[in-house]
Every structure is written in C-alpha cells, then in structure tokens.
N, C-alpha and C positions, 0 to 999 in steps of 0.2 A: 435504549434499555436491553436488547438483546446482545447489541456488539458487546456491549461491555461485561456481559454476563460473560461471553464467551473468552474475552480478554482476560478478566479475574480469576474465571474458573480455573483456567487450565494449568495450574501449575502451585498455587498456593492453597491453603486451606485451613477451615477452622471454626470457631463459635460453636459451644454444644447446645441445641434449639429445646433437645428433647432429653433433658438432663438424665433420666428415669430410665430410658431403653436400653436396658442389658438384656441381652437377647442370650440364651442361653443354649448352645447348639447341640444336637441329640447327636449321641453318638452310635446310632445302630448302623447296621448295614446297609447300605443302598443296594436297589438291583442294580448289575450292573451296567447294562444297556440303556437305564431311564434316569436322568438326573434326579434326583427327588428336591423339594421344593421346601425352603424354611417358612416358616408361620410367621409372616409379617405382620404390625402391625395395620390395623384401619390406615387407609390413607398411603401406603407404599405400597408400592409396584413389586410383586414377587422377582426373583433373579430371573432372566432368560437366559436359555441355552440355544445360541442361532444356529440354524442350520442350512440355511440355503447358501451354499457356493459362490460367492463373488467373483469376480476377476480380481490380479492385483491391480495396484494402484502406486504413482510414485509421489503422492501428496496429498494433503487431509481435504481438499475440495473436491478433488476428482472422486475421492471415496465417500465424503460427504452427498457430493449431487450423486451417484448411486445408490445409495443407502435411502435417497429422499422416496427413491421409489422401489427398493428391497428392502423393508425395515427389519425383514429377517435375515439378511446374509452376513456369512461370517469368511474370513479369509480362505481360499481356496485351500482345501487337504487338512483345514483347521476344526476339529470337533467330529473327528473320526473316532466313535467311539468302540467301533473294532478295532483298531490299531494296536497291536502288541510292542511293547519296546524289545529292543534287541542288546546283543551286548555293548556293541559299539555306544549305542545310547540308553540305556538301563534306566532311565529318568525322563517321564513327561514333561514336557514342559507348560506351564498355564502361565498364559499373558492376562497382565490386569489393566485394563485402561484406566485411560484419567478423566477428569471431570467431565461433564455436561459433552459425554463423548459415546462409544460403543466398541465394542470388538472390531468390527468392522472396519471402523473411521481410523482407528489407532494403530492396528495390525496387518491391514492389505497390502502394505509391502513387507514386512519381515516375517509375518506369519507362513507365508509359502516358501520361504528360504528355508527357513529351520525343517518343514516338513521335506523339503527338497532333498534336504542333509541326512534325513532320514530320523527324524525325531518325530515322535507324538506329540500333536501340538493343540492343546484346548484354549477355550477363551469364553468368559459369559458375559452377559450384558448385567451389572449389578447396581443399585444403588439410584432405582428410577421412581420416579413420579407417574403415578396413574395417568393416563393422557398424554404423554410427553412422549416426544421420539429420540430425546437422550436419555444418556443415562449415567451416573455417577453426582449426583445433585444432592442427594437427601444425608439425612444424618448417617454418618458413616459408621455408628454401631451398628446399622442394618446391614449396610455392606461386609463389615468385618464378617458376621453371622454368614452371608450368603455364601463369601469368597469359603469359609469353612467348608461348606456342604458342597460345595463344588469340589474342591480339592479329595474331598471321602470319595463320592462320585468319580472322580479321573481313576484314584486308587484302585476303587473295587473294578472297575471297567477295564480297566490296561493289567492288573495282576501286581502291579509295581508296588513297593514300600515307600518311594520317595519320589517326589517332584524335583523341579526347578520352577523356581516363582519367577518371573520378570515384571517388575512393574514400572507403567510409565508415569511420570507427575502424581495425580492422588494416588493411583494405581500400588507405586511404590509406598506410600503410605498404609493403606489398607492391608497389602500383603505383610506389610513388616509387623502389622501388631498382629496379624495372624500369627507369625512366626513367635512373633517374642510374648506375647499376651495371652495369647488364646489354646497355648501348648501344640504350635504348629508345629514345633522344632525338628521334634521325630521324625517329621513327616517329608523333609524338607533338605537337600543335598545344597543346593546352590540359590542363593537369593541376588537377583538384580534391580537396582533401582536406577531407570532413565530419569535423569531429570527430577531428580528426586528431591521433594520439598522435606528433607529431614526435620531440620527443625525450622519447617515454616520459614514463611517470608513475611516481608514488612511493604510492601507494595507501595513502593514509591513514596515511605513516610506514612502513607495514607492508616496503617494498619496503628501504629504507637499513638494519632490524634482518635481515631474511631474509639480504642481502648481506653482511653482518657476522659472521652464524652460518654456519660450512661446512655445506653440505649442504642449508643452510633452502631456496635458491631451487630445487633438486631436489623437496624437499617439496610447494612451491607449486604448484610444475607437476603434480604427480600431483592435487592438489587440484583445482584449475583448469584448465590446459593449455600443453602445451609454448610454445603459439603464444601465449597470455597471457604467461606469465616474460620470453619472448623479446624483450618488448616495454617491459619495464619501463625505467624510465633507468637509464643507464648498463652496462646489459647488452650483451655484445660485438657483436650485430644492430644495435643500435641506434648504438654508437660509428661502427660500419663503414659503416651508412647515412648519417651525417652528416660523417666525416671527408673532408677537403678542401671543404669547402662542401657545404650543405645542396640547391642547386639547381645545375642545370648551365645553359650557354647554349642560346639556341634555343628554351625552352618556356616557354609562361606557365605560373607557378604561384599558386594561387591556394587560401588556406586560410580555410574558413569554421567560428568555436569559440563554445562560449558561455561567457559567464564561471562559469556556475555547473554547468558538466561534472560530472557524479558518476564518473567514472573518470578524468579526466587533472588532477593534482595535480601541480605548480603548473600554473595555467590559461596561464603564457604559454610551458609547450613546446609549446602547440599550435603557437605561429606559427613562420613560417619567417625564416630572416635572408639570404636568400641576396640578391642585387642584383634588384630588378624585384620580386620577391615580394610578392602582397595580401596579407594578413590580416586577414579582414574580422570583425569581431565582434558576434554577434546582437544583443547589448544597445545596441550603439553606434546599429545601424541601429533597433533597433524596441525600445526601451525596456521594455514591459510584458510581452516575450514573454519569460518566465522557463522556456523550454524547455533543459532538458540534454541529456548525452549519450546516452540511451538512446532517445528521440524527437525526436532531431533530421531522420532522415529523413521524419519523417511529417509534420513541424512545417509547416504551408502555408506560412507566411513563407517557412521556408529552401528549401523546396520550388518556391515563386517566386523567389527570389532566386538558385538553379543555374538555373535557366531563363533568367535575364537574362546570367548570366555567360555559358554556352554559348553562347546567341543574343543578342548585345544589340542586334540592329536590328530583332528582332520581339517579344519578351516585352514585357511590360509593367511597370509598377513594382510591387514587391513590396507588398501591402497589411497594415498592421501593424496586428495585434488581439493584445486580451492573452492569455498561457498562463500559469496557474499552476505556482510551483514545485514540481517532483515530477511536472511531468505523464507520463507515459509509463511508470512505476518499476514500479508495481502490477502491469500489463499483462506486463512482461520478466517478474515473480517467477512471476506464475499463468503464463505460457507456458514458463516453466524446470522447471515442476514439474508439467505437466499433459501 
C-alpha cells in the first residue's frame, strides 16, 4: 500500500476531498527572521520550515535514508534567512517539493548548487498530515495558502520584491496556483515546473475508470493521498487551475518534462499553452538522457538546465550524458518501503 502511495503520488494529483476548505491568506507583515504560520483547520499539520543543514545527495533513496534520522533536515545552505540577494541574483529562489516528499528529499541535490551559484534559496515542508513523516499529501487548498505565506516571509526577510519559484511534480501545481489564482504574480519573476502535472495525468488509464465509477476516486485517495488524486486529469482543482488560461501576464513560465515520464500521461499534459510559455523537453535537448519523473530533480543535466534557466548570464551550458531508462525508480520504491 505504501509503495503504491509513493508511486502514484509523486506526479499526478487531484480529487477535492474537502470542498469547502478555502483559506484566506492574511496579507500582513511577517517578522523578517521568523516565518509565520498559517491557521490550518483541525487535522492538518502546519507548514514546517526545516533548519537543520543536511549533506548533498545524488538520489532520492540517499536523501530518504538521511531524513529518516534527521526529520528537520534542509539542503545545505537553504533557508538562510539572513541571506541578502545581490545585483547578479536579485530574486530569491523558492523550491516547492512534490507529493509524499519534503524539501530535503527533493532538493538535496540542486538546492546546494543554487546556493553555490550565489542565490538565496528557500524551501518549506507543506501539506503534511499530523504525525506523518512526509509532506504534500493533504488537500492542496491548504498547501496553496501555506506557500503564499512562506513567499511573504521570504520577501520580508530578504528585502526582495520578487522571488523565482521552482516546483517539482505537485510543487509545480501548488506554486502555479499561487501565481495564477492567489495574486502571486506581482511577487514572482520566473516560475519553473519540473515534471509539472500541468493538466494532470490519467495514470495508465486508471483515472478515467475511477471517474466513471461513483466513489472510486475517493478510494484512490485513500490508497494514495488526497493531493495525489486532486491532480488527476479533469479533476476540479486541475480544471480550476487552468480555467481562463494556464498563465497570467508578467511572469516567465518554463516547464521541463521528459517524454518517458512514469507518472504524467499523456506526456503533452506537462506543457503549458499560455502566451510565451517555454516548454522544454529533456530528450529534445539531450537525446540519450532517458530520465523520467522520479529522478528528474537528481538528473545532472536537468540540474544544470535549471541553473541556466534561473541564471542565464552566468550558468554554463548543460552537459549531455546518457542516462538509462528507469533510472531512479528502484530507489524510490526502496525509499517508500524502508
């Protein structure tokens, strides 16, 4: 059951389980060095800003093993609320993890690289259930508000007027909802979606079957998670996210996807259609790199590509090397059952 939750949760998402959970994000000033909390309803875990610096990792399994004994871990150099952006990197970078994961699990590879490049980098653990050791599983409407409050904290602490947002898997949808629907656009320069379930997925045909059988999507949510099912193709939150256009003016949108994504089918559901959206396909840039969904944030080429997207004036061109099909899947399965 846990293995299925891991595999199903890290990429698609949908099904609104608590339809009336609309949070109003308070627009006050936050104390610059103390991230403020959002008032979650009973049964939800407040967002967590991890502060224990953990080592760099090269895959999800290594990160999962480390965080098991260090639940407050954050990638090295990330969440330094004393960091001040410079002229070369004026916008702090906010990293938004995926489903059934955490800031450390998804960003222990790329996070320190961004810090080394001179950026102020931040990440929160959002969407958790009380007592759980991973995040990004609960109703996404709570997660939207948690991210909105965190961005305000980052801006207050750094003195910046805008951030760049980078979301992996569910994190792409959570961050894009904030930009498009919660008034976040004036606070965001660039939005990047890595393995973004922009229009959800059909999960090898299971989603259409579930949507055709009354109550089946609720069963899926219990087997996987509420957030995972909420991101399935055609579910209410996904329809709402893309209603009226999938981008808004003033923000640069970039998606990075793989043709062999294990979670998002059809593959075209990763791309955005709004004016000016940049949709980068891994195999178009590096034909021998067959990285799919699970390993994308730990793929060296993708990490270098992200650096180039965020810092085009200084980052070198990514180096293309062969990566076998299926890389990262065994590690995710082991991590989900260890």
